PyMOL Python script that loads the backbone (N, CA, C, O; Angstrom):
from pymol import cmd

cmd.read_pdbstr("""\
ATOM      1  N   MET A   1      45.230  63.849  67.466  1.00  0.00           N
ATOM      2  CA  MET A   1      46.452  63.929  66.708  1.00  0.00           C
ATOM      3  C   MET A   1      47.423  64.914  67.365  1.00  0.00           C
ATOM      4  O   MET A   1      48.636  64.712  67.321  1.00  0.00           O
ATOM      5  N   ARG A   2      46.908  65.942  67.954  1.00  0.00           N
ATOM      6  CA  ARG A   2      47.791  66.910  68.625  1.00  0.00           C
ATOM      7  C   ARG A   2      48.505  66.269  69.808  1.00  0.00           C
ATOM      8  O   ARG A   2      49.676  66.553  70.061  1.00  0.00           O
ATOM      9  N   LEU A   3      47.800  65.408  70.528  1.00  0.00           N
ATOM     10  CA  LEU A   3      48.437  64.727  71.662  1.00  0.00           C
ATOM     11  C   LEU A   3      49.548  63.812  71.186  1.00  0.00           C
ATOM     12  O   LEU A   3      50.613  63.760  71.801  1.00  0.00           O
ATOM     13  N   LEU A   4      49.315  63.087  70.096  1.00  0.00           N
ATOM     14  CA  LEU A   4      50.364  62.226  69.546  1.00  0.00           C
ATOM     15  C   LEU A   4      51.568  63.043  69.107  1.00  0.00           C
ATOM     16  O   LEU A   4      52.710  62.675  69.382  1.00  0.00           O
ATOM     17  N   ARG A   5      51.312  64.149  68.427  1.00  0.00           N
ATOM     18  CA  ARG A   5      52.410  65.015  67.973  1.00  0.00           C
ATOM     19  C   ARG A   5      53.166  65.623  69.149  1.00  0.00           C
ATOM     20  O   ARG A   5      54.354  65.926  69.038  1.00  0.00           O
ATOM     21  N   ALA A   6      52.477  65.802  70.275  1.00  0.00           N
ATOM     22  CA  ALA A   6      53.120  66.377  71.463  1.00  0.00           C
ATOM     23  C   ALA A   6      53.934  65.336  72.219  1.00  0.00           C
ATOM     24  O   ALA A   6      54.610  65.661  73.195  1.00  0.00           O
ATOM     25  N   GLY A   7      53.869  64.067  71.763  1.00  0.00           N
ATOM     26  CA  GLY A   7      54.672  63.033  72.396  1.00  0.00           C
ATOM     27  C   GLY A   7      53.975  62.286  73.522  1.00  0.00           C
ATOM     28  O   GLY A   7      54.617  61.544  74.265  1.00  0.00           O
ATOM     29  N   ILE A   8      52.656  62.477  73.655  1.00  0.00           N
ATOM     30  CA  ILE A   8      51.905  61.754  74.689  1.00  0.00           C
ATOM     31  C   ILE A   8      51.803  60.290  74.278  1.00  0.00           C
ATOM     32  O   ILE A   8      51.531  59.986  73.116  1.00  0.00           O
ATOM     33  N   GLN A   9      52.021  59.389  75.220  1.00  0.00           N
ATOM     34  CA  GLN A   9      51.975  57.967  74.928  1.00  0.00           C
ATOM     35  C   GLN A   9      50.571  57.539  74.523  1.00  0.00           C
ATOM     36  O   GLN A   9      49.571  58.064  75.013  1.00  0.00           O
ATOM     37  N   THR A  10      50.526  56.573  73.615  1.00  0.00           N
ATOM     38  CA  THR A  10      49.253  56.088  73.101  1.00  0.00           C
ATOM     39  C   THR A  10      48.380  55.508  74.205  1.00  0.00           C
ATOM     40  O   THR A  10      47.158  55.655  74.170  1.00  0.00           O
ATOM     41  N   SER A  11      48.989  54.858  75.176  1.00  0.00           N
ATOM     42  CA  SER A  11      48.200  54.273  76.265  1.00  0.00           C
ATOM     43  C   SER A  11      47.501  55.354  77.090  1.00  0.00           C
ATOM     44  O   SER A  11      46.377  55.148  77.549  1.00  0.00           O
ATOM     45  N   MET A  12      48.147  56.489  77.281  1.00  0.00           N
ATOM     46  CA  MET A  12      47.533  57.591  78.032  1.00  0.00           C
ATOM     47  C   MET A  12      46.380  58.196  77.236  1.00  0.00           C
ATOM     48  O   MET A  12      45.342  58.535  77.804  1.00  0.00           O
ATOM     49  N   ILE A  13      46.561  58.331  75.927  1.00  0.00           N
ATOM     50  CA  ILE A  13      45.499  58.866  75.081  1.00  0.00           C
ATOM     51  C   ILE A  13      44.301  57.926  75.100  1.00  0.00           C
ATOM     52  O   ILE A  13      43.156  58.375  75.133  1.00  0.00           O
ATOM     53  N   ALA A  14      44.564  56.622  75.079  1.00  0.00           N
ATOM     54  CA  ALA A  14      43.479  55.634  75.123  1.00  0.00           C
ATOM     55  C   ALA A  14      42.667  55.792  76.401  1.00  0.00           C
ATOM     56  O   ALA A  14      41.440  55.694  76.372  1.00  0.00           O
ATOM     57  N   LEU A  15      43.334  56.032  77.512  1.00  0.00           N
ATOM     58  CA  LEU A  15      42.621  56.232  78.773  1.00  0.00           C
ATOM     59  C   LEU A  15      41.758  57.485  78.722  1.00  0.00           C
ATOM     60  O   LEU A  15      40.605  57.467  79.153  1.00  0.00           O
ATOM     61  N   TRP A  16      42.314  58.575  78.198  1.00  0.00           N
ATOM     62  CA  TRP A  16      41.568  59.827  78.138  1.00  0.00           C
ATOM     63  C   TRP A  16      40.357  59.721  77.219  1.00  0.00           C
ATOM     64  O   TRP A  16      39.318  60.326  77.480  1.00  0.00           O
ATOM     65  N   LEU A  17      40.496  58.948  76.141  1.00  0.00           N
ATOM     66  CA  LEU A  17      39.394  58.808  75.195  1.00  0.00           C
ATOM     67  C   LEU A  17      38.381  57.754  75.623  1.00  0.00           C
ATOM     68  O   LEU A  17      37.315  57.640  75.018  1.00  0.00           O
ATOM     69  N   GLY A  18      38.699  56.988  76.652  1.00  0.00           N
ATOM     70  CA  GLY A  18      37.792  55.971  77.140  1.00  0.00           C
ATOM     71  C   GLY A  18      37.809  54.695  76.316  1.00  0.00           C
ATOM     72  O   GLY A  18      36.854  53.918  76.339  1.00  0.00           O
ATOM     73  N   HIS A  19      38.908  54.479  75.582  1.00  0.00           N
ATOM     74  CA  HIS A  19      39.008  53.251  74.787  1.00  0.00           C
ATOM     75  C   HIS A  19      39.280  52.065  75.709  1.00  0.00           C
ATOM     76  O   HIS A  19      40.097  52.135  76.627  1.00  0.00           O
ATOM     77  N   GLU A  20      38.578  50.994  75.436  1.00  0.00           N
ATOM     78  CA  GLU A  20      38.751  49.788  76.249  1.00  0.00           C
ATOM     79  C   GLU A  20      40.107  49.149  75.999  1.00  0.00           C
ATOM     80  O   GLU A  20      40.724  48.608  76.916  1.00  0.00           O
ATOM     81  N   GLN A  21      40.568  49.213  74.751  1.00  0.00           N
ATOM     82  CA  GLN A  21      41.851  48.618  74.393  1.00  0.00           C
ATOM     83  C   GLN A  21      42.729  49.663  73.716  1.00  0.00           C
ATOM     84  O   GLN A  21      42.236  50.535  73.002  1.00  0.00           O
ATOM     85  N   VAL A  22      44.024  49.565  73.946  1.00  0.00           N
ATOM     86  CA  VAL A  22      44.969  50.506  73.330  1.00  0.00           C
ATOM     87  C   VAL A  22      44.977  50.336  71.808  1.00  0.00           C
ATOM     88  O   VAL A  22      45.242  51.289  71.075  1.00  0.00           O
ATOM     89  N   GLU A  23      44.687  49.123  71.341  1.00  0.00           N
ATOM     90  CA  GLU A  23      44.672  48.865  69.899  1.00  0.00           C
ATOM     91  C   GLU A  23      43.672  49.764  69.174  1.00  0.00           C
ATOM     92  O   GLU A  23      43.881  50.126  68.016  1.00  0.00           O
ATOM     93  N   THR A  24      42.598  50.117  69.851  1.00  0.00           N
ATOM     94  CA  THR A  24      41.609  51.011  69.248  1.00  0.00           C
ATOM     95  C   THR A  24      42.232  52.363  68.950  1.00  0.00           C
ATOM     96  O   THR A  24      41.930  52.974  67.924  1.00  0.00           O
ATOM     97  N   THR A  25      43.086  52.829  69.823  1.00  0.00           N
ATOM     98  CA  THR A  25      43.738  54.126  69.647  1.00  0.00           C
ATOM     99  C   THR A  25      44.738  54.094  68.501  1.00  0.00           C
ATOM    100  O   THR A  25      45.006  55.123  67.880  1.00  0.00           O
ATOM    101  N   HIS A  26      45.291  52.919  68.215  1.00  0.00           N
ATOM    102  CA  HIS A  26      46.277  52.810  67.135  1.00  0.00           C
ATOM    103  C   HIS A  26      45.676  53.145  65.774  1.00  0.00           C
ATOM    104  O   HIS A  26      46.411  53.449  64.834  1.00  0.00           O
ATOM    105  N   ILE A  27      44.367  53.095  65.658  1.00  0.00           N
ATOM    106  CA  ILE A  27      43.716  53.473  64.400  1.00  0.00           C
ATOM    107  C   ILE A  27      44.081  54.906  64.041  1.00  0.00           C
ATOM    108  O   ILE A  27      44.248  55.231  62.865  1.00  0.00           O
ATOM    109  N   TYR A  28      44.206  55.756  65.040  1.00  0.00           N
ATOM    110  CA  TYR A  28      44.517  57.159  64.787  1.00  0.00           C
ATOM    111  C   TYR A  28      45.936  57.352  64.278  1.00  0.00           C
ATOM    112  O   TYR A  28      46.223  58.337  63.597  1.00  0.00           O
ATOM    113  N   LEU A  29      46.810  56.437  64.596  1.00  0.00           N
ATOM    114  CA  LEU A  29      48.187  56.548  64.109  1.00  0.00           C
ATOM    115  C   LEU A  29      48.243  56.419  62.591  1.00  0.00           C
ATOM    116  O   LEU A  29      49.104  57.011  61.941  1.00  0.00           O
ATOM    117  N   HIS A  30      47.321  55.646  62.035  1.00  0.00           N
ATOM    118  CA  HIS A  30      47.320  55.437  60.594  1.00  0.00           C
ATOM    119  C   HIS A  30      46.786  56.640  59.840  1.00  0.00           C
ATOM    120  O   HIS A  30      46.951  56.728  58.623  1.00  0.00           O
ATOM    121  N   ALA A  31      46.162  57.552  60.528  1.00  0.00           N
ATOM    122  CA  ALA A  31      45.553  58.705  59.876  1.00  0.00           C
ATOM    123  C   ALA A  31      46.535  59.846  59.663  1.00  0.00           C
ATOM    124  O   ALA A  31      46.275  60.718  58.834  1.00  0.00           O
ATOM    125  N   ASP A  32      47.647  59.873  60.374  1.00  0.00           N
ATOM    126  CA  ASP A  32      48.568  61.003  60.308  1.00  0.00           C
ATOM    127  C   ASP A  32      49.785  60.649  59.456  1.00  0.00           C
ATOM    128  O   ASP A  32      50.691  59.951  59.912  1.00  0.00           O
ATOM    129  N   MET A  33      49.796  61.132  58.224  1.00  0.00           N
ATOM    130  CA  MET A  33      50.896  60.836  57.318  1.00  0.00           C
ATOM    131  C   MET A  33      52.205  61.488  57.771  1.00  0.00           C
ATOM    132  O   MET A  33      53.280  60.935  57.540  1.00  0.00           O
ATOM    133  N   GLY A  34      52.126  62.637  58.401  1.00  0.00           N
ATOM    134  CA  GLY A  34      53.334  63.295  58.900  1.00  0.00           C
ATOM    135  C   GLY A  34      54.024  62.451  59.952  1.00  0.00           C
ATOM    136  O   GLY A  34      55.250  62.340  59.961  1.00  0.00           O
ATOM    137  N   LEU A  35      53.241  61.858  60.837  1.00  0.00           N
ATOM    138  CA  LEU A  35      53.789  60.989  61.868  1.00  0.00           C
ATOM    139  C   LEU A  35      54.437  59.769  61.237  1.00  0.00           C
ATOM    140  O   LEU A  35      55.501  59.332  61.676  1.00  0.00           O
ATOM    141  N   LYS A  36      53.809  59.221  60.222  1.00  0.00           N
ATOM    142  CA  LYS A  36      54.374  58.072  59.516  1.00  0.00           C
ATOM    143  C   LYS A  36      55.700  58.438  58.853  1.00  0.00           C
ATOM    144  O   LYS A  36      56.674  57.689  58.936  1.00  0.00           O
ATOM    145  N   GLU A  37      55.726  59.585  58.200  1.00  0.00           N
ATOM    146  CA  GLU A  37      56.946  60.015  57.519  1.00  0.00           C
ATOM    147  C   GLU A  37      58.094  60.200  58.491  1.00  0.00           C
ATOM    148  O   GLU A  37      59.223  59.812  58.189  1.00  0.00           O
ATOM    149  N   ARG A  38      57.831  60.785  59.652  1.00  0.00           N
ATOM    150  CA  ARG A  38      58.891  60.965  60.651  1.00  0.00           C
ATOM    151  C   ARG A  38      59.376  59.624  61.190  1.00  0.00           C
ATOM    152  O   ARG A  38      60.571  59.443  61.426  1.00  0.00           O
ATOM    153  N   ALA A  39      58.450  58.683  61.387  1.00  0.00           N
ATOM    154  CA  ALA A  39      58.840  57.357  61.869  1.00  0.00           C
ATOM    155  C   ALA A  39      59.700  56.638  60.840  1.00  0.00           C
ATOM    156  O   ALA A  39      60.702  56.015  61.191  1.00  0.00           O
ATOM    157  N   LEU A  40      59.316  56.721  59.583  1.00  0.00           N
ATOM    158  CA  LEU A  40      60.110  56.087  58.533  1.00  0.00           C
ATOM    159  C   LEU A  40      61.477  56.745  58.393  1.00  0.00           C
ATOM    160  O   LEU A  40      62.475  56.059  58.172  1.00  0.00           O
ATOM    161  N   ALA A  41      61.530  58.047  58.517  1.00  0.00           N
ATOM    162  CA  ALA A  41      62.805  58.749  58.421  1.00  0.00           C
ATOM    163  C   ALA A  41      63.737  58.357  59.558  1.00  0.00           C
ATOM    164  O   ALA A  41      64.953  58.311  59.376  1.00  0.00           O
ATOM    165  N   ALA A  42      63.175  58.075  60.726  1.00  0.00           N
ATOM    166  CA  ALA A  42      64.001  57.688  61.875  1.00  0.00           C
ATOM    167  C   ALA A  42      64.575  56.289  61.718  1.00  0.00           C
ATOM    168  O   ALA A  42      65.575  55.960  62.355  1.00  0.00           O
ATOM    169  N   THR A  43      63.963  55.462  60.885  1.00  0.00           N
ATOM    170  CA  THR A  43      64.457  54.096  60.713  1.00  0.00           C
ATOM    171  C   THR A  43      65.327  53.938  59.480  1.00  0.00           C
ATOM    172  O   THR A  43      65.905  52.874  59.262  1.00  0.00           O
ATOM    173  N   ALA A  44      65.427  54.979  58.674  1.00  0.00           N
ATOM    174  CA  ALA A  44      66.236  54.895  57.465  1.00  0.00           C
ATOM    175  C   ALA A  44      67.714  54.824  57.833  1.00  0.00           C
ATOM    176  O   ALA A  44      68.150  55.498  58.767  1.00  0.00           O
ATOM    177  N   PRO A  45      68.480  54.027  57.120  1.00  0.00           N
ATOM    178  CA  PRO A  45      69.911  53.965  57.413  1.00  0.00           C
ATOM    179  C   PRO A  45      70.577  55.311  57.153  1.00  0.00           C
ATOM    180  O   PRO A  45      70.202  56.030  56.227  1.00  0.00           O
ATOM    181  N   ALA A  46      71.550  55.640  57.963  1.00  0.00           N
ATOM    182  CA  ALA A  46      72.231  56.924  57.830  1.00  0.00           C
ATOM    183  C   ALA A  46      72.995  56.998  56.513  1.00  0.00           C
ATOM    184  O   ALA A  46      72.987  58.030  55.841  1.00  0.00           O
ATOM    185  N   VAL A  47      73.649  55.912  56.152  1.00  0.00           N
ATOM    186  CA  VAL A  47      74.424  55.885  54.919  1.00  0.00           C
ATOM    187  C   VAL A  47      74.074  54.602  54.169  1.00  0.00           C
ATOM    188  O   VAL A  47      74.227  53.501  54.699  1.00  0.00           O
ATOM    189  N   ALA A  48      73.622  54.751  52.980  1.00  0.00           N
ATOM    190  CA  ALA A  48      73.322  53.586  52.152  1.00  0.00           C
ATOM    191  C   ALA A  48      73.659  53.923  50.712  1.00  0.00           C
ATOM    192  O   ALA A  48      73.266  54.966  50.188  1.00  0.00           O
ATOM    193  N   THR A  49      74.384  53.030  50.094  1.00  0.00           N
ATOM    194  CA  THR A  49      74.723  53.255  48.698  1.00  0.00           C
ATOM    195  C   THR A  49      73.619  52.648  47.828  1.00  0.00           C
ATOM    196  O   THR A  49      73.256  51.485  48.002  1.00  0.00           O
ATOM    197  N   PRO A  50      73.099  53.425  46.912  1.00  0.00           N
ATOM    198  CA  PRO A  50      72.057  52.887  46.052  1.00  0.00           C
ATOM    199  C   PRO A  50      72.641  51.848  45.097  1.00  0.00           C
ATOM    200  O   PRO A  50      73.819  51.895  44.743  1.00  0.00           O
ATOM    201  N   GLY A  51      71.817  50.943  44.704  1.00  0.00           N
ATOM    202  CA  GLY A  51      72.280  49.936  43.753  1.00  0.00           C
ATOM    203  C   GLY A  51      71.621  48.597  44.008  1.00  0.00           C
ATOM    204  O   GLY A  51      70.789  48.441  44.901  1.00  0.00           O
ATOM    205  N   ARG A  52      72.016  47.649  43.206  1.00  0.00           N
ATOM    206  CA  ARG A  52      71.438  46.324  43.290  1.00  0.00           C
ATOM    207  C   ARG A  52      72.489  45.358  43.801  1.00  0.00           C
ATOM    208  O   ARG A  52      73.658  45.448  43.426  1.00  0.00           O
ATOM    209  N   PHE A  53      72.073  44.426  44.665  1.00  0.00           N
ATOM    210  CA  PHE A  53      72.987  43.434  45.203  1.00  0.00           C
ATOM    211  C   PHE A  53      73.389  42.468  44.096  1.00  0.00           C
ATOM    212  O   PHE A  53      72.537  41.956  43.371  1.00  0.00           O
ATOM    213  N   ARG A  54      74.677  42.222  43.970  1.00  0.00           N
ATOM    214  CA  ARG A  54      75.187  41.280  42.982  1.00  0.00           C
ATOM    215  C   ARG A  54      76.035  40.235  43.717  1.00  0.00           C
ATOM    216  O   ARG A  54      77.158  40.518  44.135  1.00  0.00           O
ATOM    217  N   PRO A  55      75.487  39.034  43.867  1.00  0.00           N
ATOM    218  CA  PRO A  55      76.225  37.995  44.591  1.00  0.00           C
ATOM    219  C   PRO A  55      77.460  37.545  43.801  1.00  0.00           C
ATOM    220  O   PRO A  55      77.468  37.533  42.570  1.00  0.00           O
ATOM    221  N   ASN A  56      78.482  37.182  44.541  1.00  0.00           N
ATOM    222  CA  ASN A  56      79.690  36.698  43.874  1.00  0.00           C
ATOM    223  C   ASN A  56      79.530  35.218  43.516  1.00  0.00           C
ATOM    224  O   ASN A  56      78.555  34.577  43.908  1.00  0.00           O
ATOM    225  N   ASP A  57      80.495  34.690  42.771  1.00  0.00           N
ATOM    226  CA  ASP A  57      80.416  33.303  42.295  1.00  0.00           C
ATOM    227  C   ASP A  57      80.410  32.303  43.445  1.00  0.00           C
ATOM    228  O   ASP A  57      79.737  31.275  43.367  1.00  0.00           O
ATOM    229  N   LYS A  58      81.140  32.588  44.495  1.00  0.00           N
ATOM    230  CA  LYS A  58      81.201  31.673  45.639  1.00  0.00           C
ATOM    231  C   LYS A  58      79.822  31.534  46.293  1.00  0.00           C
ATOM    232  O   LYS A  58      79.400  30.429  46.633  1.00  0.00           O
ATOM    233  N   LEU A  59      79.136  32.644  46.464  1.00  0.00           N
ATOM    234  CA  LEU A  59      77.802  32.613  47.064  1.00  0.00           C
ATOM    235  C   LEU A  59      76.808  31.884  46.154  1.00  0.00           C
ATOM    236  O   LEU A  59      76.003  31.084  46.630  1.00  0.00           O
ATOM    237  N   LEU A  60      76.864  32.156  44.861  1.00  0.00           N
ATOM    238  CA  LEU A  60      75.974  31.485  43.924  1.00  0.00           C
ATOM    239  C   LEU A  60      76.207  29.977  43.908  1.00  0.00           C
ATOM    240  O   LEU A  60      75.255  29.199  43.844  1.00  0.00           O
ATOM    241  N   ALA A  61      77.469  29.566  43.965  1.00  0.00           N
ATOM    242  CA  ALA A  61      77.790  28.137  43.992  1.00  0.00           C
ATOM    243  C   ALA A  61      77.231  27.491  45.258  1.00  0.00           C
ATOM    244  O   ALA A  61      76.699  26.382  45.212  1.00  0.00           O
ATOM    245  N   PHE A  62      77.353  28.185  46.378  1.00  0.00           N
ATOM    246  CA  PHE A  62      76.818  27.671  47.647  1.00  0.00           C
ATOM    247  C   PHE A  62      75.307  27.487  47.567  1.00  0.00           C
ATOM    248  O   PHE A  62      74.777  26.450  47.967  1.00  0.00           O
ATOM    249  N   LEU A  63      74.618  28.506  47.046  1.00  0.00           N
ATOM    250  CA  LEU A  63      73.154  28.446  46.959  1.00  0.00           C
ATOM    251  C   LEU A  63      72.692  27.358  45.985  1.00  0.00           C
ATOM    252  O   LEU A  63      71.689  26.688  46.229  1.00  0.00           O
ATOM    253  N   GLU A  64      73.408  27.188  44.909  1.00  0.00           N
ATOM    254  CA  GLU A  64      73.023  26.148  43.950  1.00  0.00           C
ATOM    255  C   GLU A  64      73.261  24.756  44.513  1.00  0.00           C
ATOM    256  O   GLU A  64      72.611  23.799  44.092  1.00  0.00           O
ATOM    257  N   ALA A  65      74.181  24.630  45.455  1.00  0.00           N
ATOM    258  CA  ALA A  65      74.487  23.328  46.065  1.00  0.00           C
ATOM    259  C   ALA A  65      73.452  22.929  47.121  1.00  0.00           C
ATOM    260  O   ALA A  65      73.441  21.780  47.564  1.00  0.00           O
ATOM    261  N   LEU A  66      72.612  23.828  47.517  1.00  0.00           N
ATOM    262  CA  LEU A  66      71.615  23.513  48.531  1.00  0.00           C
ATOM    263  C   LEU A  66      70.558  22.568  48.027  1.00  0.00           C
ATOM    264  O   LEU A  66      69.646  22.208  48.771  1.00  0.00           O
TER     265      LEU A  66
END
""", "prot")
cmd.dss("prot")
cmd.show_as("cartoon", "prot")
cmd.util.cbc("prot")
cmd.orient("prot")
């Protein structure tokens, strides 16, 4: 986990650990909640208005015509 936090690529860690496949190393990614939280924070939109989407009448008419 320290190597992942230090920014070492997963493929390099797999080699050091002797994993035959890189997918085996990905199991460790699921164990670190901090890493997950940072990844999710990086993908969050910078500006988003909370609320529910409300389609207008034109869109509803189009969808009903399908």
